[in-house]
N, C-alpha and C positions, 0 to 999 in steps of 0.2 A: 766241825761246822761252826762258822762264825755266828756270834749272837746277833739277832736282828736289831737294828736301830729302831727304837719305838717312835711312833708318830708324835711330832711336836705340836702342841696346841697352837692354834692360829694366833692367840694373843701373845705368844712368846716369839713370834716370827717377824717382829717389826723390823729387825735389822736386815731381813731378807727382802723386804717389800719394795725397795727402790734400788735399781741397778742402772748403770750407764756403761755401755760397751763402746769404747772410743777407738778411732783410727783403724778400724777393720775394713776389709773388703766384703761388702754385704752382697750375698749371692741369692738370687732367685732364678727360676728357670729361664727368664728372659733378660736378665741383666746382672752385671757385676759392677757395683759402684762403691766408691770410697765414702764412708760416712759413719755415723754414730747411731746407736739404738738405745732408747730410754725405756725402761721397764718399770712398771709400778703395779703392785697387787696382782702379779701373775699375768699381766697383759702388756703388750707392746703399745706404748703411748705416743712415742715420737720416733721418727726415722729421718735422718738428715745430717746437716752440719751446723755447728754453732748453736746447739740446742740449749734452751734455757731450762734448767732443772732445779729442783729444791735442794736445800742443804741436807747434809746427812746421807747423801746418796753414795753407795759404793761404786767405785770406778774400776772397770776392768780394761786394761790396755791390750788391744787386739792388733797392735801394729805388726805388719808382716804376716797376718793370719786371715783366714776366711771366716766370716760370720755367716753360718748356714742354718737353714731350718733343721730342727731335730729330726733324726731318722724315724721313719715309720716302717716297722717290719710287718708286712701284711700276712705273714704265715708263720705262726708258732703253735706248738703243742705242749703246753705246760700242764703238768699233773694229769696227762692223758693215760687212761687204762687201755692197753692195746697189746694184743698177742700174748696175753697172760702176764703182763708186767705193767708197772706204773712208772712213767718217766720221772727221772730223778730231779730234774729242775722243776721246782714248784713255782708258784706265782711270785714268791719273794725272791728266791735265788735267780730265777729267770729274768725278771724285770730289773733286778740289781745289776746283773751282767749286761743287760741291754744298755742301761745307762752308762756303764763303764765304757762301752764301745761307741757311744754317741747316738743311740736310739732312744727316743723319748716317748714312743708309743708303740704298742704291739696290737695286732688283731689276732686273737686266738680262736680256737674252734671248739664249740660245744657239740660233740658227736654222740648222738644216742645210738644204742644198739637197736637191732631190728625189733620192732614192737614197742619200744620205749617212747614215752611222750617227749616231743621236742621242747615243750614248755618246761617240763620238770627237769630235763637235762640242762636247759638254759639257766634255770633258777639255781641248780646245783653248782654250776660254774660261777655264777655271780656270787653266791654265798662264800665260795672258797676264795675267789680272787679279790673281792672288795677289801678285805681286811689285810691283804698281803702285798698288793701291787705297789711298787715304788714309783711307777710312772703310769700314765693314762693307758687305757686299753679299750678295745672293742671286741665284739664277738661275731664270728660267722656261726651259723647253725647248720649242722649236717642233716640231710634228708636221706636216710638209709633204708627207708621202706615207704610204701605209699598206701594211703587210705583217705577216706573223707576226713578223718580226725586230723591227719597230717595237713591236709589242705586248709582246714580251719585254723590250726595252730600257726601255720605260716602267716596267716593274716593277722592274728593276734600279736605275734612277735613283731611284725612290721608296724602295726598301728600303735602298740602300747609299750613296746620294750626296746625300741631303738635298734632293731636288726634290719639290715637291707641286703643281706647276702646269704645264700644257701648253697652249701657244698654237696655235690653228688659224686658218686664213685662209679667208674666203669671197671674197676678192679676190686680185689679182695672178695672173690666169689663166696657166697653164703655168709658173708660178714657184713659188708657195707654195699656191695655191688647192686646196681639197679639195671634192669633190662631197658632196651631202647624205648619201648612203649611207656615205661615209667619215667624215663628221662624226658620224653615228650610232654608228659603230664606236669612234671615238676617245672620244666622250662616255661611251659604255658602259664603256670600259676605265678612264677616269678614275674613274667611280663605283665600279667594282670595287676600285680601288686606294686609294680615299679621297682622291683628288686633286681639284683644281679645274680645270675647263676654261675657258680663255680664248679669246675669239674676236674677230677683226677682222671686223666685220660690214658688208660691202658686197656687192652683187650683181656679182661679177666678170664674168659673161658679158655682162650689159647694158653694163657699163663698156667692155669690149673692143669691142663693136659700136658704141657711141656714139663712141668715140675714132676708130675707122675713118671714120665718117661725117663727123666734124668735120675731120679731116685732109684728107679728100677735098674738103671744101668750102673748103679754104684757111685754116682756123683752126689756127694752129700755135703761138701764144703761150700764156703761162701761164693766160690766161682759159679756154683749152680744157680745162685740167685740171678746173676747177670745172664747166664745162658737161657734161663727160663723166660726172660723178658727181653728178647731181641728188639732192636730199635724199630723195625716195621710195626711191631705190636703197639708201640706208643703212637707212631705216626698215623696208623689206621684209626685209632680211637680218637685222636685229635680231629681228624677229618670228619669222622662220623658225628662227633659232638657238635662241630660247627654246622653241619648240614641239618641236624635235628633242631638246633637252636634257631637257625634261619627260618625253618618252617613255621615257627610261631613268633618270629621277630623278637626273640629274647636276647638281650645282651649276654655275652659269654666271656667268662674269665677262666682261662686255662692255667691251672696251678702247675708249678714245677715242670716246665718244659726242659727236658734234659738232653735231647739228642738233636743232631742236625736234621734228620728227616722230619721229626715232629715240628721243629721250629720252622722249617721251610713250608710245611703244610699250613701252619698257623699264619705265616706271613702271606701266603697265597689267599687264605680266607679273608685276611684284613684288607688286602688290596683288590677287592672286588671292584670292577669297573663301575665308577659312580661319579656323576657330576658334582655330588655334594661331599665327597670325601670318602674316608675309609669306613668299613663296616664295623658294627659294635662288637668286635672281638678283641680281647686283651690277653697278652701273654706274660707270664711271670716265669723267670728262671730262678735257680738257687745259687747262692754264693758257693756252695760245694761244687757245683758244676763248672764254676769259673776258675777253680783253683785245684781241682783233683780230676782223676779219670779212672776208668775201669781196671787198669792194671793192678790197682790196690786189692782187687778180689783174688788175685793169685799170689799175694804176698806169702812168704814162707811161714810167717807167724799167723796162726789162725785168728787170734784175737785182733790183730791189726786189720786183717781182711774183714772180719765180722763187724768191726767198728765202723766200716764204710758202707754197710748194707743200708740202702735207702731205696725207696721206690718212687718213680722209675729209677733204675740203677745208674750209677756213673757210667759215662760212655766209654767204650773200649777204644774209640777213636781219639787219639791225643790232640787232634786239631779242633775237637768240638769246643773246647774252652774258648779258642779264638773266634770261632764262628758265632757263638752265643754273645760274646762281647761286642762283635761288630754289629749284630742285630740290635743289641741294646743301644749302641751309639746311634744307629740309624732309625730307631723307633720301630723296628720289626718286632722287638720285644719291649715291654713297657716298664717292668719292675723287677727288682731283685728281692726275694724273700730268703729267709733262713731255713724254713721248715724245721726249726729247732725242736727235735723230739729225741731226747737223750736218754739212753739206757746204759747202765754200768756194764763193765765187762762180764761180771757175774751174771747179769740178766741176759746179755748176748749169748752166754754159754748155754742157754736153754736150747739153742739150736746146734749144739756141738756135733750131733750125728745126723742132723736133718736141717738143711739150709732154710726150709720153709718155716721153721720154728724160731729163726733168729729174729728178735724184735727189730722192726725196721725203724731207722732214724739216726740222724747225725746232729752234731752241734752247729752253731752258726750265729746265734742271736747277738753274741758279744763281738764277734770278729767281722760281721757282715760289712760294716762301713769301711774299715781299714782294708779289707781284702778287695772290695770293689774299687777303692781309691788306688791301691797298688796295681791291680790288674787293668783297670780302666783309665784312670787319669794319669798316674805316674808313668805308665807305659805309652801314653799318647793316643790311646784309642778314643777317648771321649774327653770333653772339656768339663770344667767344674759345674757349669749350668746343667749339663746332662746328668752329671753325678747327682745333683740335687733332685732332678726329676725322677731318676730310677730308684733312689733310696728314700724318697719322701713325698714329693709333690704329686706324682701320678697316683700313688695310693690314696692320698687325701682327696684328690679329685674323683677318682672312681668310686670311693666309698662315701662321698658326699660330706666330707668334713673340711673342705677347703672353702674359704681361706682361714678358717679357724686354726687349722693345722696345715703344715706343708709350705708355709711361706713366711717371709719376714715383712710384715706390713702393719700399719697402725690398726689396732683392734684384734690382731691375731693373738693366740695364746703365746706366752713367752716360753716356748720350747725351742731353745737355741743352742747351737754348738759353736764354740770358738775352735776352729780346726787348724792345727799346725801342719802344713803340707810338707815340711822338711823333716820334722822329727820322726824317728823310726822306733819300732818296737818289734820284738821277736815273740811270736805266738807260742805258748806252751801250756800244757795242762797243769804244769807246776805253778803257774802264776795266774791262770785265768780265774774268774769269779764264779764260774758255773760249778754245779755240784758233780757233774760227770767226771769220770777219771781218765778220759781220753780226749784228745783234740785232733780232728782230722787235718788241721792246718799246722800241726806241730813243726816247729823250726822255721816257719816262714817269716822272713823279715818284711815288714810293711812300712812304707813311707806313708805318713798321714795318721795323725794321732789327735784325739780330742783333748785339748788342754783344759777347757771349761765346758761343762754340760749343764744347761739350765733347764729345769723341768718346772713348768708353770711358775716361772719367776724365781725359783729357788735354785741356788748353786749346788748341784749334786755331784759334780766333779770339779774340784777346785785346784787348779794347777796340777792336774793328774791325780789328785787325792780323792778317792771315792767316798762320798758322804750321802749315799742313798738312804731314804727314810721309808721304812715299812709302813704301808697304808696311806702314803702321801698321794698316790695316784688315785684316779677315779674312773668310773665307767663313762665312756663317751658314746652317746647314741649316734648311730649312722642312719640318717633319714633316707627314706625312699625317694625315688625319682631324682637321682643325681643328674644335674644339668649336663655335666660333661659326658655322661653315658647316654642319657635319653635324647640328647640332641642328635647323636649318631643314629639312634634307633629311629627317630623322626625322619631324618634324611633318608635312611634306608627304606622306610615305608613309602616315602614320597617317590623315590626312584622306582620302587617296585610297582607303584601305581602308574607312573608314567610309562614304564616299559611293558606293562601287562596288556594283553588284548583279550577281550571276552571270547568265550568259546564259539558263539555264532560267527564272530568276525574271523576267527581262526579258520573255521570251516569254509567260510566264503572265500578267503584267500587261497585255501587249498584247492577249492573248486576252480577258481580262476587260473591257478597254476597247473590244473589237470594233474594233481598229485594223488597217488594212492595213500591212504592213511593206515598205518600199522602201529602197534605198540611194542616197544622193545625195552625190557628192564624198567618199566614204569615211566618211560619217556615217550615222546612222540617221534616216530620215525617217518620221514617223508621220502617217498620213492618217486622219482620222475617217471611220467608215462613215456612210452616209446616215441621216437622222433616223428612218426607219421601221424600222430594225434593232431587234433586241431590246434592251431597256433594260439598263443596267449593274446587276449584282447588288448588293444592299445591302452585302454583306461587302466587295466590291471598292470600292464607293463610299466606305465608311467608312475604308478603308486608304489612300486616295489623297489627294495634295495637291489641293485644290479651290479654285476661285474662285467665291464665291457670286454668284448673280444678284440682281437687285433685290428678288426675293421671298424671298431667303434660301436658295433651292434651288441645288444644283449645276448649272451650265450647261456641257454638254459642249463647246460651241463656245468657251468661255472658259478651258478648262483643258488640261493636258497631263500625261503621265507623264514625269518628268525624272529621269534617273539621278542627277545631281548634287544634285537637290532632295529626293530620296526620304527621306534621313536628315538633311537640312540645311535648316533653316527660315530661313536668312539671306538667301536670294535667290530668292524666289518670283516668278515672272513668268507672264504670260498669253501662251502661244505654243503651237505645235504641233510644234516641231522640237527634237530632242535630238541634239546633235552630239558625236561623239567623234573626236579626231584619229586618223588611221591609226596603228595600233600599240598601242592600249590604252585603258583607262578613263582618265578625267580627274577632277580635283577641282572642275570648274566654272570659271566666270569666263573669264579670258583663254584658258586651255588648252582 
C-alpha cells in the first residue's frame, strides 16, 4: 500500500493559490465557449478572454481540451461494514482514486444498523472521513428503522449537520429493509424537512423467497444472485416507491436503476401529465450498468463472477447498456454514480457455497468519468454538455450545492478538470489507484482522460501525475430545500390542487351523470346506469368533458367524468374508470 501524502499546511501552499487555465473550451450544461479561467485561493475569480491577472500565476495551457466541472459521484460506500466484511477502499484510497479519474467530490452513505442512532452513525463517519479525504465529500444518512427517535434525529441532521438526503431500502430483508407504511412515514418526514428521499428499489420479500428456493434446488453460485432478483422485482419496487412518495408529495431519488423495466417505470413516473413540467422523481444509474452485463455471473471463473455481484444485479439483457445510455442522454435518467463498494476476492469468497453471502459491491469511483465518456460521448450518444450534467451538475443541483459545485462560474469552488478527449487509457487492476484487487472494467480502452484535476484550487493531477493530499478535502454541507428539487414539488402540488375536486363535488357530478358508485382496489369505479334511465340534464352535459358521437352528440357510453381531466384538457380519454391511489387525490398519468 502506498504511503499517504500528508496534508500541506496552508501557509506553505502559496504557489498553489493562483492558477490560470488558458485556451480551453469551457463546458457547462448550457454552453461550450472558448476562454480562460482564473483561480485564486481555491475559488474561480474570472472567466473570459484577455483576463488581467497578477504576476506569479501558474499558467496551464488547455488548448484542444475541455475545461469541465469536477465530477461529483453521488453514490459511494467507503469503509462500509456490510455482509460481514468491511470495504477495502477507505476514505483516503477511495477519494485519491476518485481524483485520479476526474471526480472532485463524493457523497457517501452513513448507514446505521437497525436500532442504531442516526446521529451517532453520522458522527462516526465524519470522524473517520475528515482526516482522510483527499477531496470534498458529503453524506447521505440511511433510515433503516423507524421510531420517534429516528424522526427527531432526521430533523437534527438537517438543521445542524448539513444533511439533506435520507436513504431507504426496499431490499435486504431483516437488515435494512423497511415496509411500505414505514416508507410512507420516512417520505412524509423528508417532505416536512425539505429533504430528498433516496430509495434502493427491489422487492426484498420476493428476493428472500426466491433465494431460498434456488439454494434448495442446489444453485449456490453467483448466477443465483441474478436469478433471485429478476428484473420485474426491481421494476415493481420502483413503481411502488414512486406511488408512496407521491402520496406525501415527497421528492424521490431512485438509486442505481439497473434494468430496462425499472428505468421505463421511472421515466413514466417522471413524465406525469403536468402543465408545469415533470414530477419530482430522479433516477441514477451506475457506470457498471453502462459497461457490463449479467453474462458475467455465468463466467467459468467463480471469482470473476463473484466480483460482479451487485444489487440490483447487472442485467442479463445485453441491450440494457444502450437503453440506459439513451435515457441518460434524453433526461429520462439524470445521473451516473459508481456505487463504489469494493471487497477483495478473499472477502467475496465468504459466499463460495452460498451466493447470498457474497458481499455485494463493485468498483467504479476511479473509472466513472472515463467510462461514461467512452460509452456516451465518444460513441455519439450524448454531447459534452450532457456529460457534464450526468457526471456533475445534476448531482450539485439535486443536493443543493450548485453553483458552488457543478459549474464553472465566478464564485464557484475551483474544482475543475482539464479533459483530454483524444488521449486513451486501458483500465486495469494492475494500474488503478484503488485498494481492491479486481476491476470489473479490466481491459477496456477509454478515450477521454483527465490531464489536470484541480481540487479547491490545488492541482492534484498534474499532466497525469497524481498528487492527491490526505486530509485536504472537507465536509460540504448539503442544505435542505434544494430549489431545483422543491420547485418541482411546488409545481406538482399546484397541479394536484388544480386537478382535484372535492368529495361533495364528485358526488354531485356522479349524481348528474346517474352513475353507480363502487370501490375497486382502493379507487373509484363509475358504472353507467342503464340506457332507459333519465337523461343527463343540459347543464350537467355542458359542464362535463365529452366525446362526441358520429352525429356530433354526446354519447354516454363513450365518456366519463375524470377527476384529473375535469380541469386539464391535456389527457382526454374514453373510459369509465377514475382511479385514485389510496391516500389522496392525484394529478393524473402514472400516479
